[in-house]
Gaussian input, Z-matrix of N, CA and C with variables (Angstrom, degrees):
# hf/3-21g

backbone

0 1
 N
 C     1     B1
 C     2     B2     1     A1
 N     3     B3     2     A2     1     D1
 C     4     B4     3     A3     2     D2
 C     5     B5     4     A4     3     D3
 N     6     B6     5     A5     4     D4
 C     7     B7     6     A6     5     D5
 C     8     B8     7     A7     6     D6
 N     9     B9     8     A8     7     D7
 C    10    B10     9     A9     8     D8
 C    11    B11    10    A10     9     D9
 N    12    B12    11    A11    10    D10
 C    13    B13    12    A12    11    D11
 C    14    B14    13    A13    12    D12
 N    15    B15    14    A14    13    D13
 C    16    B16    15    A15    14    D14
 C    17    B17    16    A16    15    D15
 N    18    B18    17    A17    16    D16
 C    19    B19    18    A18    17    D17
 C    20    B20    19    A19    18    D18
 N    21    B21    20    A20    19    D19
 C    22    B22    21    A21    20    D20
 C    23    B23    22    A22    21    D21
 N    24    B24    23    A23    22    D22
 C    25    B25    24    A24    23    D23
 C    26    B26    25    A25    24    D24
 N    27    B27    26    A26    25    D25
 C    28    B28    27    A27    26    D26
 C    29    B29    28    A28    27    D27
 N    30    B30    29    A29    28    D28
 C    31    B31    30    A30    29    D29
 C    32    B32    31    A31    30    D30
 N    33    B33    32    A32    31    D31
 C    34    B34    33    A33    32    D32
 C    35    B35    34    A34    33    D33
 N    36    B36    35    A35    34    D34
 C    37    B37    36    A36    35    D35
 C    38    B38    37    A37    36    D36
 N    39    B39    38    A38    37    D37
 C    40    B40    39    A39    38    D38
 C    41    B41    40    A40    39    D39
 N    42    B42    41    A41    40    D40
 C    43    B43    42    A42    41    D41
 C    44    B44    43    A43    42    D42
 N    45    B45    44    A44    43    D43
 C    46    B46    45    A45    44    D44
 C    47    B47    46    A46    45    D45
 N    48    B48    47    A47    46    D46
 C    49    B49    48    A48    47    D47
 C    50    B50    49    A49    48    D48
 N    51    B51    50    A50    49    D49
 C    52    B52    51    A51    50    D50
 C    53    B53    52    A52    51    D51
 N    54    B54    53    A53    52    D52
 C    55    B55    54    A54    53    D53
 C    56    B56    55    A55    54    D54
 N    57    B57    56    A56    55    D55
 C    58    B58    57    A57    56    D56
 C    59    B59    58    A58    57    D57
 N    60    B60    59    A59    58    D58
 C    61    B61    60    A60    59    D59
 C    62    B62    61    A61    60    D60
 N    63    B63    62    A62    61    D61
 C    64    B64    63    A63    62    D62
 C    65    B65    64    A64    63    D63
 N    66    B66    65    A65    64    D64
 C    67    B67    66    A66    65    D65
 C    68    B68    67    A67    66    D66
 N    69    B69    68    A68    67    D67
 C    70    B70    69    A69    68    D68
 C    71    B71    70    A70    69    D69
 N    72    B72    71    A71    70    D70
 C    73    B73    72    A72    71    D71
 C    74    B74    73    A73    72    D72
 N    75    B75    74    A74    73    D73
 C    76    B76    75    A75    74    D74
 C    77    B77    76    A76    75    D75
 N    78    B78    77    A77    76    D76
 C    79    B79    78    A78    77    D77
 C    80    B80    79    A79    78    D78
 N    81    B81    80    A80    79    D79
 C    82    B82    81    A81    80    D80
 C    83    B83    82    A82    81    D81
 N    84    B84    83    A83    82    D82
 C    85    B85    84    A84    83    D83
 C    86    B86    85    A85    84    D84
 N    87    B87    86    A86    85    D85
 C    88    B88    87    A87    86    D86
 C    89    B89    88    A88    87    D87
 N    90    B90    89    A89    88    D88
 C    91    B91    90    A90    89    D89
 C    92    B92    91    A91    90    D90
 N    93    B93    92    A92    91    D91
 C    94    B94    93    A93    92    D92
 C    95    B95    94    A94    93    D93
 N    96    B96    95    A95    94    D94
 C    97    B97    96    A96    95    D95
 C    98    B98    97    A97    96    D96
 N    99    B99    98    A98    97    D97
 C   100   B100    99    A99    98    D98
 C   101   B101   100   A100    99    D99
 N   102   B102   101   A101   100   D100
 C   103   B103   102   A102   101   D101
 C   104   B104   103   A103   102   D102
 N   105   B105   104   A104   103   D103
 C   106   B106   105   A105   104   D104
 C   107   B107   106   A106   105   D105
 N   108   B108   107   A107   106   D106
 C   109   B109   108   A108   107   D107
 C   110   B110   109   A109   108   D108
 N   111   B111   110   A110   109   D109
 C   112   B112   111   A111   110   D110
 C   113   B113   112   A112   111   D111
 N   114   B114   113   A113   112   D112
 C   115   B115   114   A114   113   D113
 C   116   B116   115   A115   114   D114
 N   117   B117   116   A116   115   D115
 C   118   B118   117   A117   116   D116
 C   119   B119   118   A118   117   D117
 N   120   B120   119   A119   118   D118
 C   121   B121   120   A120   119   D119
 C   122   B122   121   A121   120   D120
 N   123   B123   122   A122   121   D121
 C   124   B124   123   A123   122   D122
 C   125   B125   124   A124   123   D123
 N   126   B126   125   A125   124   D124
 C   127   B127   126   A126   125   D125
 C   128   B128   127   A127   126   D126
 N   129   B129   128   A128   127   D127
 C   130   B130   129   A129   128   D128
 C   131   B131   130   A130   129   D129
 N   132   B132   131   A131   130   D130
 C   133   B133   132   A132   131   D131
 C   134   B134   133   A133   132   D132
 N   135   B135   134   A134   133   D133
 C   136   B136   135   A135   134   D134
 C   137   B137   136   A136   135   D135
 N   138   B138   137   A137   136   D136
 C   139   B139   138   A138   137   D137
 C   140   B140   139   A139   138   D138
 N   141   B141   140   A140   139   D139
 C   142   B142   141   A141   140   D140
 C   143   B143   142   A142   141   D141
 N   144   B144   143   A143   142   D142
 C   145   B145   144   A144   143   D143
 C   146   B146   145   A145   144   D144
 N   147   B147   146   A146   145   D145
 C   148   B148   147   A147   146   D146
 C   149   B149   148   A148   147   D147
 N   150   B150   149   A149   148   D148
 C   151   B151   150   A150   149   D149
 C   152   B152   151   A151   150   D150
 N   153   B153   152   A152   151   D151
 C   154   B154   153   A153   152   D152
 C   155   B155   154   A154   153   D153
 N   156   B156   155   A155   154   D154
 C   157   B157   156   A156   155   D155
 C   158   B158   157   A157   156   D156
 N   159   B159   158   A158   157   D157
 C   160   B160   159   A159   158   D158
 C   161   B161   160   A160   159   D159
 N   162   B162   161   A161   160   D160
 C   163   B163   162   A162   161   D161
 C   164   B164   163   A163   162   D162
 N   165   B165   164   A164   163   D163
 C   166   B166   165   A165   164   D164
 C   167   B167   166   A166   165   D165
 N   168   B168   167   A167   166   D166
 C   169   B169   168   A168   167   D167
 C   170   B170   169   A169   168   D168
 N   171   B171   170   A170   169   D169
 C   172   B172   171   A171   170   D170
 C   173   B173   172   A172   171   D171
 N   174   B174   173   A173   172   D172
 C   175   B175   174   A174   173   D173
 C   176   B176   175   A175   174   D174
 N   177   B177   176   A176   175   D175
 C   178   B178   177   A177   176   D176
 C   179   B179   178   A178   177   D177
 N   180   B180   179   A179   178   D178
 C   181   B181   180   A180   179   D179
 C   182   B182   181   A181   180   D180
 N   183   B183   182   A182   181   D181
 C   184   B184   183   A183   182   D182
 C   185   B185   184   A184   183   D183
 N   186   B186   185   A185   184   D184
 C   187   B187   186   A186   185   D185
 C   188   B188   187   A187   186   D186
 N   189   B189   188   A188   187   D187
 C   190   B190   189   A189   188   D188
 C   191   B191   190   A190   189   D189
 N   192   B192   191   A191   190   D190
 C   193   B193   192   A192   191   D191
 C   194   B194   193   A193   192   D192
 N   195   B195   194   A194   193   D193
 C   196   B196   195   A195   194   D194
 C   197   B197   196   A196   195   D195
 N   198   B198   197   A197   196   D196
 C   199   B199   198   A198   197   D197
 C   200   B200   199   A199   198   D198
 N   201   B201   200   A200   199   D199
 C   202   B202   201   A201   200   D200
 C   203   B203   202   A202   201   D201
 N   204   B204   203   A203   202   D202
 C   205   B205   204   A204   203   D203
 C   206   B206   205   A205   204   D204
 N   207   B207   206   A206   205   D205
 C   208   B208   207   A207   206   D206
 C   209   B209   208   A208   207   D207
 N   210   B210   209   A209   208   D208
 C   211   B211   210   A210   209   D209
 C   212   B212   211   A211   210   D210
 N   213   B213   212   A212   211   D211
 C   214   B214   213   A213   212   D212
 C   215   B215   214   A214   213   D213
 N   216   B216   215   A215   214   D214
 C   217   B217   216   A216   215   D215
 C   218   B218   217   A217   216   D216
 N   219   B219   218   A218   217   D217
 C   220   B220   219   A219   218   D218
 C   221   B221   220   A220   219   D219
 N   222   B222   221   A221   220   D220
 C   223   B223   222   A222   221   D221
 C   224   B224   223   A223   222   D222
 N   225   B225   224   A224   223   D223
 C   226   B226   225   A225   224   D224
 C   227   B227   226   A226   225   D225
 N   228   B228   227   A227   226   D226
 C   229   B229   228   A228   227   D227
 C   230   B230   229   A229   228   D228
 N   231   B231   230   A230   229   D229
 C   232   B232   231   A231   230   D230
 C   233   B233   232   A232   231   D231
 N   234   B234   233   A233   232   D232
 C   235   B235   234   A234   233   D233
 C   236   B236   235   A235   234   D234
 N   237   B237   236   A236   235   D235
 C   238   B238   237   A237   236   D236
 C   239   B239   238   A238   237   D237
 N   240   B240   239   A239   238   D238
 C   241   B241   240   A240   239   D239
 C   242   B242   241   A241   240   D240
 N   243   B243   242   A242   241   D241
 C   244   B244   243   A243   242   D242
 C   245   B245   244   A244   243   D243
 N   246   B246   245   A245   244   D244
 C   247   B247   246   A246   245   D245
 C   248   B248   247   A247   246   D246
 N   249   B249   248   A248   247   D247
 C   250   B250   249   A249   248   D248
 C   251   B251   250   A250   249   D249
 N   252   B252   251   A251   250   D250
 C   253   B253   252   A252   251   D251
 C   254   B254   253   A253   252   D252
 N   255   B255   254   A254   253   D253
 C   256   B256   255   A255   254   D254
 C   257   B257   256   A256   255   D255
 N   258   B258   257   A257   256   D256
 C   259   B259   258   A258   257   D257
 C   260   B260   259   A259   258   D258
 N   261   B261   260   A260   259   D259
 C   262   B262   261   A261   260   D260
 C   263   B263   262   A262   261   D261
 N   264   B264   263   A263   262   D262
 C   265   B265   264   A264   263   D263
 C   266   B266   265   A265   264   D264
 N   267   B267   266   A266   265   D265
 C   268   B268   267   A267   266   D266
 C   269   B269   268   A268   267   D267
 N   270   B270   269   A269   268   D268
 C   271   B271   270   A270   269   D269
 C   272   B272   271   A271   270   D270
 N   273   B273   272   A272   271   D271
 C   274   B274   273   A273   272   D272
 C   275   B275   274   A274   273   D273
 N   276   B276   275   A275   274   D274
 C   277   B277   276   A276   275   D275
 C   278   B278   277   A277   276   D276
 N   279   B279   278   A278   277   D277
 C   280   B280   279   A279   278   D278
 C   281   B281   280   A280   279   D279
 N   282   B282   281   A281   280   D280
 C   283   B283   282   A282   281   D281
 C   284   B284   283   A283   282   D282
 N   285   B285   284   A284   283   D283
 C   286   B286   285   A285   284   D284
 C   287   B287   286   A286   285   D285
 N   288   B288   287   A287   286   D286
 C   289   B289   288   A288   287   D287
 C   290   B290   289   A289   288   D288
 N   291   B291   290   A290   289   D289
 C   292   B292   291   A291   290   D290
 C   293   B293   292   A292   291   D291
 N   294   B294   293   A293   292   D292
 C   295   B295   294   A294   293   D293
 C   296   B296   295   A295   294   D294
 N   297   B297   296   A296   295   D295
 C   298   B298   297   A297   296   D296
 C   299   B299   298   A298   297   D297
 N   300   B300   299   A299   298   D298
 C   301   B301   300   A300   299   D299
 C   302   B302   301   A301   300   D300
 N   303   B303   302   A302   301   D301
 C   304   B304   303   A303   302   D302
 C   305   B305   304   A304   303   D303
 N   306   B306   305   A305   304   D304
 C   307   B307   306   A306   305   D305
 C   308   B308   307   A307   306   D306
 N   309   B309   308   A308   307   D307
 C   310   B310   309   A309   308   D308
 C   311   B311   310   A310   309   D309
 N   312   B312   311   A311   310   D310
 C   313   B313   312   A312   311   D311
 C   314   B314   313   A313   312   D312
 N   315   B315   314   A314   313   D313
 C   316   B316   315   A315   314   D314
 C   317   B317   316   A316   315   D315

   B1=1.4234
   B2=1.5257
   B3=1.3168
   B4=1.4471
   B5=1.5196
   B6=1.2917
   B7=1.4647
   B8=1.5159
   B9=1.3224
   B10=1.4719
   B11=1.5204
   B12=1.3275
   B13=1.4677
   B14=1.5190
   B15=1.3162
   B16=1.4646
   B17=1.5266
   B18=1.3346
   B19=1.4563
   B20=1.5274
   B21=1.3305
   B22=1.4728
   B23=1.5242
   B24=1.3405
   B25=1.4637
   B26=1.5315
   B27=1.3081
   B28=1.4610
   B29=1.5351
   B30=1.3482
   B31=1.4623
   B32=1.5279
   B33=1.3312
   B34=1.4646
   B35=1.5239
   B36=1.3296
   B37=1.4704
   B38=1.5349
   B39=1.3106
   B40=1.4629
   B41=1.5254
   B42=1.3273
   B43=1.4597
   B44=1.5205
   B45=1.3242
   B46=1.4774
   B47=1.5220
   B48=1.3269
   B49=1.4619
   B50=1.5320
   B51=1.3319
   B52=1.4678
   B53=1.5225
   B54=1.3268
   B55=1.4808
   B56=1.5141
   B57=1.3420
   B58=1.4634
   B59=1.5319
   B60=1.3352
   B61=1.4636
   B62=1.5309
   B63=1.3304
   B64=1.4666
   B65=1.5197
   B66=1.3267
   B67=1.4750
   B68=1.5172
   B69=1.3351
   B70=1.4666
   B71=1.5376
   B72=1.3353
   B73=1.4614
   B74=1.5276
   B75=1.3180
   B76=1.4572
   B77=1.5306
   B78=1.3373
   B79=1.4623
   B80=1.5293
   B81=1.3367
   B82=1.4592
   B83=1.5235
   B84=1.3317
   B85=1.4555
   B86=1.5277
   B87=1.3214
   B88=1.4581
   B89=1.5189
   B90=1.3327
   B91=1.4619
   B92=1.5248
   B93=1.3350
   B94=1.4692
   B95=1.5177
   B96=1.3215
   B97=1.4606
   B98=1.5237
   B99=1.3343
   B100=1.4736
   B101=1.5188
   B102=1.3361
   B103=1.4624
   B104=1.5231
   B105=1.3184
   B106=1.4650
   B107=1.5168
   B108=1.3325
   B109=1.4620
   B110=1.5203
   B111=1.3359
   B112=1.4654
   B113=1.5317
   B114=1.3327
   B115=1.4639
   B116=1.5161
   B117=1.3258
   B118=1.4644
   B119=1.5213
   B120=1.3382
   B121=1.4663
   B122=1.5245
   B123=1.3324
   B124=1.4731
   B125=1.5282
   B126=1.3274
   B127=1.4741
   B128=1.5221
   B129=1.3216
   B130=1.4658
   B131=1.5208
   B132=1.3313
   B133=1.4652
   B134=1.5290
   B135=1.3287
   B136=1.4649
   B137=1.5166
   B138=1.3272
   B139=1.4652
   B140=1.5223
   B141=1.3247
   B142=1.4707
   B143=1.5206
   B144=1.3215
   B145=1.4632
   B146=1.5193
   B147=1.3364
   B148=1.4726
   B149=1.5213
   B150=1.3374
   B151=1.4749
   B152=1.5203
   B153=1.3422
   B154=1.4709
   B155=1.5211
   B156=1.3354
   B157=1.4514
   B158=1.5323
   B159=1.3255
   B160=1.4569
   B161=1.5287
   B162=1.3386
   B163=1.4695
   B164=1.5193
   B165=1.3283
   B166=1.4673
   B167=1.5280
   B168=1.3286
   B169=1.4606
   B170=1.5228
   B171=1.3358
   B172=1.4608
   B173=1.5279
   B174=1.3354
   B175=1.4721
   B176=1.5152
   B177=1.3331
   B178=1.4673
   B179=1.5268
   B180=1.3304
   B181=1.4652
   B182=1.5145
   B183=1.3280
   B184=1.4607
   B185=1.5201
   B186=1.3437
   B187=1.4672
   B188=1.5322
   B189=1.3324
   B190=1.4731
   B191=1.5244
   B192=1.3326
   B193=1.4623
   B194=1.5312
   B195=1.3426
   B196=1.4647
   B197=1.5284
   B198=1.3485
   B199=1.4701
   B200=1.5166
   B201=1.3314
   B202=1.4684
   B203=1.5306
   B204=1.3176
   B205=1.4693
   B206=1.5199
   B207=1.3301
   B208=1.4707
   B209=1.5296
   B210=1.3284
   B211=1.4633
   B212=1.5299
   B213=1.3265
   B214=1.4629
   B215=1.5245
   B216=1.3192
   B217=1.4676
   B218=1.5168
   B219=1.3346
   B220=1.4638
   B221=1.5307
   B222=1.3273
   B223=1.4652
   B224=1.5166
   B225=1.3259
   B226=1.4645
   B227=1.5299
   B228=1.3291
   B229=1.4772
   B230=1.5151
   B231=1.3413
   B232=1.4652
   B233=1.5222
   B234=1.3370
   B235=1.4670
   B236=1.5171
   B237=1.3288
   B238=1.4742
   B239=1.5240
   B240=1.3348
   B241=1.4633
   B242=1.5181
   B243=1.3381
   B244=1.4639
   B245=1.5337
   B246=1.3375
   B247=1.4623
   B248=1.5173
   B249=1.3155
   B250=1.4562
   B251=1.5228
   B252=1.3502
   B253=1.4686
   B254=1.5303
   B255=1.3202
   B256=1.4709
   B257=1.5197
   B258=1.3335
   B259=1.4517
   B260=1.5224
   B261=1.3277
   B262=1.4688
   B263=1.5225
   B264=1.3600
   B265=1.4589
   B266=1.5236
   B267=1.3297
   B268=1.4569
   B269=1.5175
   B270=1.3340
   B271=1.4715
   B272=1.5287
   B273=1.3410
   B274=1.4655
   B275=1.5235
   B276=1.3267
   B277=1.4651
   B278=1.5326
   B279=1.2987
   B280=1.4569
   B281=1.5309
   B282=1.3234
   B283=1.4699
   B284=1.5210
   B285=1.3449
   B286=1.4706
   B287=1.5283
   B288=1.3197
   B289=1.4630
   B290=1.5242
   B291=1.3047
   B292=1.4639
   B293=1.5297
   B294=1.3406
   B295=1.4679
   B296=1.5231
   B297=1.3467
   B298=1.4730
   B299=1.5275
   B300=1.3198
   B301=1.4595
   B302=1.5282
   B303=1.3242
   B304=1.4666
   B305=1.5312
   B306=1.3169
   B307=1.4576
   B308=1.5295
   B309=1.3268
   B310=1.4655
   B311=1.5151
   B312=1.3055
   B313=1.4535
   B314=1.5206
   B315=1.2964
   B316=1.4748
   B317=1.4596
   A1=109.24
   A2=112.56
   A3=116.78
   A4=111.89
   A5=113.94
   A6=118.69
   A7=111.40
   A8=114.95
   A9=117.41
   A10=111.40
   A11=115.73
   A12=119.60
   A13=110.74
   A14=117.08
   A15=120.55
   A16=109.98
   A17=116.56
   A18=120.31
   A19=109.52
   A20=116.60
   A21=120.25
   A22=109.76
   A23=116.31
   A24=119.00
   A25=110.81
   A26=118.00
   A27=122.08
   A28=109.26
   A29=116.41
   A30=119.97
   A31=110.03
   A32=116.89
   A33=120.17
   A34=109.63
   A35=116.56
   A36=120.55
   A37=109.68
   A38=117.86
   A39=122.23
   A40=111.01
   A41=116.47
   A42=120.11
   A43=111.52
   A44=117.06
   A45=119.91
   A46=110.18
   A47=117.32
   A48=119.82
   A49=110.81
   A50=115.87
   A51=119.63
   A52=110.00
   A53=116.70
   A54=120.09
   A55=110.32
   A56=117.47
   A57=120.73
   A58=110.24
   A59=116.14
   A60=120.49
   A61=110.99
   A62=116.30
   A63=120.20
   A64=110.13
   A65=116.51
   A66=120.56
   A67=110.77
   A68=117.30
   A69=121.06
   A70=109.92
   A71=116.62
   A72=119.62
   A73=110.88
   A74=116.91
   A75=120.29
   A76=110.96
   A77=116.58
   A78=119.73
   A79=110.30
   A80=116.72
   A81=119.99
   A82=111.20
   A83=116.60
   A84=120.54
   A85=110.68
   A86=116.57
   A87=120.77
   A88=110.94
   A89=117.30
   A90=121.09
   A91=110.30
   A92=116.97
   A93=120.13
   A94=111.18
   A95=116.93
   A96=120.52
   A97=111.11
   A98=116.41
   A99=119.62
   A100=110.37
   A101=116.67
   A102=120.67
   A103=110.47
   A104=116.04
   A105=119.86
   A106=111.24
   A107=116.16
   A108=119.95
   A109=110.19
   A110=116.71
   A111=118.66
   A112=111.15
   A113=117.31
   A114=119.81
   A115=111.34
   A116=116.51
   A117=120.35
   A118=110.26
   A119=117.04
   A120=120.45
   A121=110.69
   A122=116.92
   A123=120.36
   A124=110.24
   A125=116.60
   A126=120.29
   A127=109.41
   A128=116.61
   A129=120.65
   A130=110.15
   A131=118.08
   A132=120.64
   A133=110.44
   A134=116.16
   A135=119.52
   A136=111.98
   A137=115.54
   A138=119.82
   A139=110.94
   A140=116.84
   A141=120.45
   A142=110.56
   A143=116.98
   A144=120.47
   A145=111.16
   A146=115.57
   A147=119.23
   A148=111.05
   A149=116.17
   A150=119.96
   A151=110.72
   A152=116.96
   A153=120.14
   A154=110.45
   A155=116.67
   A156=120.23
   A157=110.90
   A158=115.99
   A159=120.51
   A160=110.47
   A161=116.55
   A162=119.53
   A163=110.89
   A164=116.67
   A165=118.64
   A166=110.35
   A167=118.03
   A168=120.32
   A169=110.88
   A170=116.33
   A171=120.03
   A172=110.07
   A173=116.71
   A174=119.57
   A175=110.70
   A176=116.80
   A177=120.07
   A178=109.73
   A179=116.45
   A180=120.08
   A181=112.42
   A182=116.52
   A183=120.21
   A184=111.05
   A185=116.22
   A186=119.76
   A187=110.25
   A188=115.92
   A189=119.92
   A190=110.55
   A191=116.26
   A192=119.84
   A193=110.47
   A194=116.06
   A195=119.33
   A196=111.26
   A197=116.15
   A198=120.15
   A199=110.28
   A200=116.19
   A201=120.10
   A202=111.78
   A203=116.21
   A204=119.67
   A205=110.32
   A206=115.74
   A207=120.35
   A208=109.94
   A209=116.34
   A210=120.39
   A211=110.18
   A212=116.57
   A213=120.51
   A214=110.33
   A215=116.51
   A216=120.27
   A217=110.99
   A218=116.08
   A219=120.18
   A220=111.07
   A221=115.88
   A222=119.39
   A223=111.73
   A224=117.28
   A225=119.69
   A226=110.37
   A227=116.17
   A228=119.84
   A229=110.51
   A230=115.74
   A231=119.55
   A232=110.83
   A233=116.29
   A234=120.83
   A235=110.91
   A236=117.01
   A237=118.76
   A238=110.64
   A239=117.35
   A240=120.69
   A241=110.88
   A242=116.36
   A243=120.36
   A244=111.11
   A245=116.61
   A246=119.30
   A247=110.66
   A248=115.63
   A249=120.12
   A250=110.50
   A251=115.83
   A252=120.54
   A253=110.68
   A254=117.06
   A255=120.42
   A256=109.44
   A257=116.85
   A258=119.86
   A259=111.93
   A260=116.00
   A261=120.38
   A262=111.05
   A263=116.05
   A264=119.81
   A265=110.84
   A266=116.45
   A267=119.72
   A268=111.11
   A269=115.79
   A270=119.76
   A271=110.27
   A272=116.07
   A273=119.81
   A274=110.76
   A275=116.15
   A276=120.30
   A277=110.14
   A278=117.00
   A279=120.77
   A280=110.00
   A281=116.59
   A282=119.25
   A283=110.35
   A284=117.42
   A285=121.18
   A286=111.10
   A287=116.22
   A288=120.15
   A289=110.33
   A290=114.10
   A291=116.97
   A292=111.03
   A293=116.30
   A294=119.34
   A295=111.30
   A296=115.45
   A297=118.04
   A298=111.22
   A299=117.12
   A300=119.70
   A301=110.52
   A302=115.47
   A303=118.46
   A304=109.67
   A305=117.60
   A306=120.95
   A307=110.15
   A308=115.48
   A309=118.82
   A310=110.41
   A311=116.82
   A312=120.86
   A313=109.87
   A314=117.16
   A315=120.70
   A316=108.55
   D1=132.73
   D2=-176.87
   D3=-86.57
   D4=169.34
   D5=-179.89
   D6=-64.16
   D7=-36.87
   D8=178.63
   D9=-61.62
   D10=-44.78
   D11=179.50
   D12=-64.17
   D13=-39.06
   D14=-179.87
   D15=-66.42
   D16=-42.75
   D17=179.05
   D18=-65.27
   D19=-42.69
   D20=179.78
   D21=-63.91
   D22=-40.02
   D23=-179.65
   D24=-67.17
   D25=-40.90
   D26=178.46
   D27=-65.62
   D28=-40.48
   D29=178.61
   D30=-65.19
   D31=-42.82
   D32=179.05
   D33=-63.90
   D34=-42.15
   D35=178.55
   D36=-62.99
   D37=-41.57
   D38=177.49
   D39=-62.74
   D40=-43.27
   D41=177.98
   D42=-64.35
   D43=-36.72
   D44=177.90
   D45=-65.66
   D46=-43.37
   D47=177.59
   D48=-64.32
   D49=-38.09
   D50=177.98
   D51=-64.68
   D52=-40.40
   D53=179.19
   D54=-65.84
   D55=-41.73
   D56=177.79
   D57=-64.61
   D58=-42.38
   D59=177.74
   D60=-62.00
   D61=-43.07
   D62=178.96
   D63=-63.77
   D64=-39.94
   D65=178.74
   D66=-63.27
   D67=-42.08
   D68=178.82
   D69=-64.75
   D70=-43.67
   D71=179.44
   D72=-63.66
   D73=-40.55
   D74=178.93
   D75=-66.29
   D76=-38.59
   D77=178.30
   D78=-63.23
   D79=-42.31
   D80=177.74
   D81=-65.72
   D82=-40.55
   D83=178.43
   D84=-63.35
   D85=-42.10
   D86=177.86
   D87=-63.66
   D88=-41.05
   D89=178.62
   D90=-62.19
   D91=-44.72
   D92=177.98
   D93=-62.96
   D94=-41.19
   D95=179.21
   D96=-64.22
   D97=-40.21
   D98=177.52
   D99=-62.28
   D100=-41.16
   D101=177.93
   D102=-62.27
   D103=-46.19
   D104=179.03
   D105=-62.70
   D106=-39.74
   D107=179.81
   D108=-64.30
   D109=-41.65
   D110=179.23
   D111=-66.81
   D112=-36.99
   D113=176.50
   D114=-64.56
   D115=-42.65
   D116=178.22
   D117=-64.23
   D118=-39.20
   D119=178.29
   D120=-63.26
   D121=-39.85
   D122=178.24
   D123=-64.83
   D124=-43.62
   D125=178.57
   D126=-62.85
   D127=-40.87
   D128=-179.99
   D129=-64.49
   D130=-42.66
   D131=178.81
   D132=-62.31
   D133=-42.29
   D134=177.34
   D135=-61.93
   D136=-43.08
   D137=179.07
   D138=-64.51
   D139=-40.37
   D140=178.95
   D141=-64.98
   D142=-39.50
   D143=177.64
   D144=-62.62
   D145=-45.56
   D146=178.22
   D147=-64.22
   D148=-38.53
   D149=179.12
   D150=-62.15
   D151=-44.86
   D152=178.99
   D153=-62.16
   D154=-41.02
   D155=179.94
   D156=-63.22
   D157=-44.11
   D158=-179.99
   D159=-66.34
   D160=-38.58
   D161=177.92
   D162=-63.62
   D163=-41.45
   D164=179.43
   D165=-67.45
   D166=-38.42
   D167=176.23
   D168=-63.93
   D169=-37.41
   D170=178.87
   D171=-65.01
   D172=-43.19
   D173=179.12
   D174=-63.20
   D175=-41.22
   D176=178.09
   D177=-62.52
   D178=-43.13
   D179=177.75
   D180=-61.78
   D181=-40.57
   D182=178.78
   D183=-65.32
   D184=-41.34
   D185=178.50
   D186=-63.97
   D187=-44.32
   D188=178.53
   D189=-61.47
   D190=-39.89
   D191=179.02
   D192=-64.00
   D193=-41.37
   D194=179.15
   D195=-64.09
   D196=-41.05
   D197=178.03
   D198=-62.93
   D199=-45.35
   D200=-179.47
   D201=-65.55
   D202=-35.63
   D203=177.12
   D204=-65.06
   D205=-41.82
   D206=178.14
   D207=-62.72
   D208=-45.05
   D209=179.21
   D210=-62.51
   D211=-41.22
   D212=-179.85
   D213=-62.32
   D214=-42.63
   D215=178.86
   D216=-62.94
   D217=-45.07
   D218=179.12
   D219=-61.65
   D220=-44.49
   D221=-179.96
   D222=-66.66
   D223=-36.03
   D224=177.51
   D225=-64.40
   D226=-41.80
   D227=177.23
   D228=-63.32
   D229=-44.67
   D230=179.96
   D231=-62.92
   D232=-41.55
   D233=179.57
   D234=-62.16
   D235=-44.44
   D236=179.91
   D237=-66.15
   D238=-37.69
   D239=177.23
   D240=-63.67
   D241=-44.28
   D242=-179.92
   D243=-66.19
   D244=-39.24
   D245=176.58
   D246=-62.19
   D247=-39.95
   D248=178.26
   D249=-63.58
   D250=-43.32
   D251=177.98
   D252=-62.64
   D253=-42.54
   D254=178.99
   D255=-62.41
   D256=-42.28
   D257=177.38
   D258=-60.62
   D259=-42.35
   D260=177.96
   D261=-64.00
   D262=-41.23
   D263=178.58
   D264=-63.26
   D265=-41.84
   D266=178.88
   D267=-63.05
   D268=-40.04
   D269=177.52
   D270=-63.34
   D271=-44.16
   D272=178.85
   D273=-62.84
   D274=-42.71
   D275=179.91
   D276=-63.48
   D277=-42.07
   D278=178.69
   D279=-65.30
   D280=-40.33
   D281=178.07
   D282=-63.50
   D283=-40.50
   D284=176.98
   D285=-61.69
   D286=-42.90
   D287=179.01
   D288=-61.46
   D289=-44.09
   D290=179.69
   D291=-62.99
   D292=-40.17
   D293=178.38
   D294=-64.77
   D295=-42.83
   D296=178.91
   D297=-66.28
   D298=-36.39
   D299=177.04
   D300=-66.92
   D301=-37.82
   D302=178.95
   D303=-67.31
   D304=-35.51
   D305=178.03
   D306=-67.80
   D307=-39.29
   D308=179.15
   D309=-66.83
   D310=-35.50
   D311=-179.39
   D312=-69.07
   D313=-38.13
   D314=-178.38
   D315=-68.62

């Protein structure tokens, strides 16, 4: 075996070891990436769960606000109606007083 063949064989052997080393490093890198991807997926699932919970709470809050707005409107209408009735009653009472005073004067 000549020196050229020996050098070529050593170089080929070195390249094979380098390829095996690169494959091992890539396998480790892929394993780490898979772990990171699974961690990110877990964080994403948690965030999505919290988002859904917050969205449902927001919808409940909006519904409660709509109900309270409706109640407020109804109560405002009732209050104005009652104030109007009280005003009418006061007018009637004042008219009665005036009539009774006119009767007393006569």
